[in-house]
TORNU-920827 format. One line per 3 residues: number of its first residue (from 1); for each residue z, y, x of C-alpha. Coordinates in steps of 0.2 Angstrom, whole numbers, padded with zeros to 4 digits. Each point is the difference from the previous one (the first is absolute). Layout:
TORNU-920827
NUM = Z Y X | ... $
***
This chain:
TORNU-920827
1 = 0046 -0077 0025 | -0017 -0006 0005 | -0008 0005 0016 $
4 = -0019 0003 0001 | -0004 -0017 0007 | -0019 -0002 -0004 $
7 = -0003 0018 -0007 | 0008 0017 -0002 | 0012 0000 -0014 $
10 = 0001 0015 -0012 | 0014 0009 -0009 | 0006 0017 -0004 $
13 = 0016 0011 0000 | 0004 -0001 -0019 | -0004 0013 -0013 $
16 = -0016 -0003 -0010 | -0006 0007 -0017 | -0001 -0010 -0016 $
19 = -0017 -0008 -0005 | -0010 0006 -0014 | -0001 0015 -0011 $
22 = 0014 -0005 -0012 | 0011 -0007 0014 | 0017 0008 0003 $
25 = 0006 0000 -0019 | 0016 -0009 0006 | 0000 0007 0018 $
28 = 0015 0011 -0004 | 0011 -0014 -0004 | 0013 -0002 0014 $
31 = 0009 -0017 0003 | 0018 0007 -0001 | 0016 -0009 -0005 $
34 = 0001 0011 -0015 | -0013 -0009 -0010 | -0015 -0011 -0001 $
37 = -0017 0005 -0006 | -0005 -0007 -0017 | -0008 -0017 0000 $
40 = -0017 0006 -0004 | 0002 0014 0013 | 0005 -0012 0013 $
43 = -0015 -0011 -0004 | -0012 0015 0002 | 0008 0004 0016 $
46 = -0003 -0017 0007 | -0018 0002 -0004 | -0001 0017 0009 $
49 = 0008 -0007 0016 | -0011 -0015 -0001 | -0016 0011 -0001 $
52 = 0005 0009 0016 | 0004 -0017 0009 | -0017 -0007 -0006 $
55 = -0009 0015 0006 | 0007 -0001 0017 | -0004 -0019 0002 $
58 = -0018 0003 -0006 | -0002 0014 0013 | 0007 -0011 0014 $
61 = 0018 0005 0003 | 0009 -0014 0007 | 0018 0006 -0003 $
64 = 0001 0009 -0017 | 0013 0012 -0007 | 0005 0004 -0018 $
67 = -0007 0018 0001 | 0018 0008 -0003 | -0007 0011 -0014 $
70 = 0011 -0008 -0012 | 0016 -0006 0008 | 0010 0017 -0002 $
73 = 0009 -0002 0016 | -0001 0018 0005 | 0013 0010 0010 $
76 = 0008 0005 -0017 | 0001 -0019 -0004 | 0012 -0002 0014 $
79 = 0010 0014 -0005 | 0003 -0009 -0016 | 0003 -0017 0008 $
82 = 0011 0005 0014 | 0018 0003 -0004 | 0007 0016 0008 $
85 = -0016 0011 -0003 | -0001 0014 -0012 | -0014 0012 -0004 $
88 = 0004 0018 -0002 | -0010 0017 -0001 | -0005 0008 0016 $
91 = 0011 0014 0006 | -0009 0016 0007 | -0009 -0004 0016 $
94 = 0001 -0019 -0002 | -0014 -0012 0001 | -0002 -0016 -0009 $
97 = -0006 -0010 0015 | -0001 0001 0018 | -0019 0000 -0001 $
100 = 0000 0017 -0008 | 0007 0007 0016 | -0013 -0006 0013 $
103 = -0002 0012 0015 | -0019 -0002 -0002 | 0002 0011 -0016 $
106 = 0004 0014 0012 | -0017 0000 0008 | -0010 -0003 -0016 $
109 = 0010 0011 -0013 | -0015 0004 -0010 | -0007 -0017 -0001 $
112 = 0017 -0007 -0006 | 0003 0014 -0012 | -0017 -0003 -0008 $
115 = 0004 -0019 -0001 | 0017 0004 -0007 | -0007 0012 -0013 $
118 = -0011 -0013 -0008 | 0012 -0014 0003 | -0011 -0011 0011 $
121 = 0004 -0011 0015 | -0016 -0009 0001 | -0014 0012 -0007 $
124 = -0007 -0014 -0011 | -0011 0003 -0015 | 0010 -0004 -0015 $
127 = 0016 -0001 0009 | 0015 0004 -0011 | 0010 0016 0006 $
130 = 0014 -0005 0012 | 0012 0015 0000 | 0016 0000 0010 $
133 = 0014 -0007 -0011 | 0014 0013 -0005 | 0013 -0012 0005 $
136 = 0006 -0010 0015 | 0008 -0017 0002 | 0017 0000 0008 $
139 = 0012 -0014 0006 | 0018 0004 -0006 | 0008 -0017 0003 $
142 = -0003 -0016 0009 | -0018 -0007 -0002 | 0000 -0016 -0011 $
145 = -0016 -0009 -0003 | -0003 -0007 -0017 | -0019 -0002 -0001 $
148 = -0002 -0019 0001 | -0003 -0003 -0018 | -0014 0013 0000 $
151 = -0009 -0007 0015 | 0001 -0017 -0008 | -0009 0006 -0016 $
154 = -0013 0008 0011 | -0002 -0017 0009 | -0001 -0009 -0016 $
157 = -0014 0011 -0006 | -0009 -0002 0016 | 0001 -0019 0000 $
160 = -0007 -0001 -0017 | -0014 0013 0004 | -0005 -0011 0016 $
163 = -0001 -0015 -0011 | -0010 0009 -0013 | -0012 0007 0013 $
166 = -0004 -0018 0007 | 0011 0001 0015 | 0000 0009 0017 $
169 = 0001 -0006 0018 | 0015 0011 0004 | 0009 0014 -0009 $
172 = 0013 0013 0005 | 0012 0012 -0008 | 0005 0017 0007 $
175 = 0018 0006 0001 | 0006 0016 0008 | 0009 0001 0017 $
178 = 0017 0008 0001 | -0007 0013 0012 | -0013 0005 -0013 $
181 = 0013 0001 -0015 | 0010 0012 0010 | -0014 0013 -0001 $
184 = 0004 0001 -0019 | 0019 -0004 -0002 | 0011 0013 0008 $
187 = 0017 -0006 0008 | 0015 0009 -0007 | 0012 -0014 0002 $
190 = 0000 -0008 0018 | -0004 0016 0009 | -0006 -0012 0014 $
193 = -0019 -0004 0002 | 0003 -0017 0007 | 0012 -0006 -0013 $
196 = -0011 0008 -0014 | -0016 -0009 0006 | 0009 -0017 0002 $
199 = 0008 0002 -0017 | -0018 0002 -0008 | -0006 -0015 0011 $
202 = 0015 -0011 -0007 | -0005 0005 -0018 | -0018 -0005 0003 $
205 = 0004 -0018 0006 | 0000 -0009 -0016 | -0017 0008 -0005 $
208 = -0008 -0006 0017 | 0007 -0017 -0003 | -0006 -0002 -0017 $
211 = -0018 0004 0005 | 0000 -0013 0014 | 0010 -0013 -0010 $
214 = -0014 0002 -0013 | -0013 -0005 0012 | -0008 0017 0003 $
217 = -0003 0009 0016 | 0012 0014 0002 | -0008 0017 0005 $
220 = 0012 0013 0006 | -0006 0017 -0004 | 0007 0011 0014 $
223 = -0010 0017 0003 | 0016 0007 0006 | -0002 -0008 0017 $
226 = -0013 0013 0004 | -0001 0014 -0013 | 0019 0004 0002 $
229 = -0005 0009 0016 | -0007 0015 -0009 | 0014 0001 -0012 $
232 = 0014 0003 0012 | 0005 0018 0004 | 0001 0006 0013 $
235 = -0013 -0011 0008 | 0009 -0014 0010 | -0004 -0006 0017 $
238 = -0009 -0017 0000 | 0016 -0008 0007 | 0010 0007 -0014 $
241 = -0013 -0006 -0013 | 0000 -0017 0008 | 0018 -0001 -0003 $
244 = -0002 0005 -0018 | -0014 -0014 -0002 | 0011 -0013 0009 $
247 = 0014 0002 -0013 | -0013 -0003 -0014 | -0008 -0015 0009 $
250 = 0017 -0008 0002 | 0005 0004 -0018 | -0016 -0008 -0006 $
253 = 0003 -0016 0011 | 0017 -0001 -0007 | -0008 -0001 -0018 $
256 = -0012 -0013 0006 | 0012 -0011 0009 | -0002 -0018 -0005 $
259 = -0017 0002 -0006 | -0014 -0009 0009 | -0011 0012 0009 $
262 = -0016 -0009 -0005 | 0003 0006 -0018 | 0002 0018 0005 $
265 = -0012 0014 0005 | 0004 0018 0004 | -0011 0015 -0005 $
268 = 0002 0017 0007 | -0011 0015 0000 | 0001 0019 0002 $
271 = 0001 0004 -0019 | -0013 -0002 -0012 | -0003 0018 -0006 $
274 = -0016 0009 0004 | 0004 0013 0013 | -0004 0004 0018 $
277 = 0013 -0012 0008 | -0001 0011 0016 | 0019 -0003 0002 $
280 = -0001 -0019 -0001 | 0010 -0008 0014 | -0011 -0011 0012 $
283 = 0001 -0019 -0003 | 0004 -0003 0018 | 0017 0009 -0003 $
286 = 0006 -0013 -0013 | -0010 -0016 0001 | 0012 -0009 0011 $
289 = 0014 0003 -0013 | -0011 -0005 -0014 | -0003 -0017 0009 $
292 = 0019 -0003 -0001 | -0001 -0002 -0019 | 0002 -0018 -0005 $
295 = -0017 -0002 -0007 | -0015 -0011 0004 | -0013 0013 -0004 $
298 = -0001 0019 0003 | -0011 0011 -0011 | -0005 0018 0006 $
301 = -0013 0014 -0001 | -0015 -0003 0011 | -0014 0007 -0011 $
304 = 0008 0017 -0002 | -0009 0012 0012 | 0017 0007 0007 $
307 = 0004 -0018 0006 | -0016 -0010 0002 | 0000 0003 0018 $
310 = 0017 -0009 0002 | -0007 -0017 -0001 | -0002 0001 0019 $
313 = 0019 -0002 0001 | -0001 -0018 -0005 | -0009 -0004 0017 $
316 = 0016 0003 0009 | 0013 -0005 -0014 | 0006 -0018 0001 $
319 = -0001 -0006 -0017 | 0015 -0013 -0002 | -0005 -0018 -0002 $
322 = -0004 -0005 -0018 | -0002 0018 -0006 | -0015 0009 -0006 $
325 = -0006 0017 -0005 | -0008 0007 -0016 | -0009 0016 0005 $
328 = -0007 0011 -0013 | -0019 -0001 0002 | -0003 0011 -0016 $
331 = 0009 0016 -0004 | 0008 0007 -0015 | -0002 0018 0008 $
334 = -0019 0002 -0003 | -0012 -0002 -0015 | -0013 -0007 0011 $
337 = -0002 -0019 -0001 | 0000 -0007 0017 | -0016 -0009 0006 $
340 = 0003 -0019 0002 | -0007 0001 0018 | 0013 0013 0004 $
343 = 0014 -0011 -0008 | -0006 -0015 0010 | 0000 0011 0016 $
346 = 0018 0005 -0003 | 0005 -0018 -0003 | -0008 -0006 0016 $
349 = 0009 0013 0010 | 0017 -0007 -0006 | -0007 -0018 0002 $
352 = -0004 0003 0018 | 0017 0008 0003 | 0011 -0012 -0008 $
355 = -0011 -0015 -0004 | -0010 -0004 -0015 | 0012 -0012 -0008 $
358 = 0013 0014 0001 | -0009 0013 -0011 | 0000 0002 -0019 $
361 = -0012 0014 -0006 | 0011 0012 -0011 | 0000 0018 -0007 $
364 = 0009 0015 0007 | 0011 0001 -0015 | 0000 -0003 -0019 $
367 = -0017 0005 -0007 | 0005 0002 -0018 | 0004 0018 -0006 $
370 = -0005 0006 0018 | -0019 -0002 -0004 | -0010 0000 -0016 $
373 = 0000 -0018 -0008 | -0018 -0003 0003 | 0002 0004 0019 $
376 = 0015 -0012 0001 | -0011 -0015 -0005 | -0015 0006 0011 $
379 = 0011 0001 0015 | 0008 -0017 -0002 | -0018 -0007 -0002 $
382 = -0005 0008 0016 | 0016 -0007 0008 | -0005 -0017 -0005 $
385 = -0018 0002 0006 | 0006 0007 0016 | 0012 -0015 0003 $
388 = -0015 -0012 -0003 | -0011 0009 0012 | 0014 0000 0013 $
391 = 0003 -0018 -0003 | -0018 -0005 0004 | 0001 0009 0017 $
394 = 0017 -0005 0005 | -0002 -0019 -0005 | -0017 -0001 0007 $
397 = 0006 0001 0018 $
***
């Protein structure tokens, strides 16, 4: 990955909307081993992904993503790709994922009841309702990964789209961390937390390698590092939670073993839903464990108003040699488009703490589906302008 050698580089956390009023016609296609899209569909898909790439480049994004709106690699996808996982109806009193059992819901029952009633997580105009699924994914046998063919097809479309778009400086692909998938797949086989998470990690190894071998930067999506805290009942002690996180960091490192760190970046956040987040665990309680992940770059929320103040931690944190950070300087959690001057100030704060060459300007989380499409592109434009303003002052010294 490239450092910010002469100016602040820019990227984002992954999810973006398709471009254009007619885009998305083929966005429901998922790259599964069960079949290929029709030739004309695949060609249209390449054009859609190319349009998203081109728009990022024109805005000024240094390291682009494929938007994720089309790849079909949802939690349900892994239930289909992983051997040992079945999907069954919920039993009375069960929930389909751990996120539905957050302790914050106890303090804001009416808010979450109102959100559940209309099926929203993000309160976005035009958002398709997102109701809790009537089923859960359960592991009933050994986990076996079989997703390599699917990720190769995603890579093939992405490569063609980059060429169609006229190229890109750098490009990344997002893949889930084992400690995030375990929010949605319930263990009824190993009956041992560590064995379960390591088994998921082993199943993800080939997918991670396929991304790196294809020449892309691998972004590990790992919200579970921080947001699992509020999904454990009863509330654990910080020491207990750190042991929980340590298992997941070790499992992730097991899956990453043998991959060059300079092709891996790690993204964590406190969950992308639009809620109060008053129960978020402080960054200071987990950041040292995050820095154990075998990655060169660390992406995290820093524009979110529950966590913006935590940039000061980096004054005291020793960033390992050769590594850098990608703080979110625009947020998925507000419709207000951040002013470029504010973005530049946020960037300068981190530059002063860890060195200008060790900062990439990013987003708190994926913006697509968490904001109205118009706002996504406005925020990325503001991010790029803020990075230009910060670069002028940081390299003028």
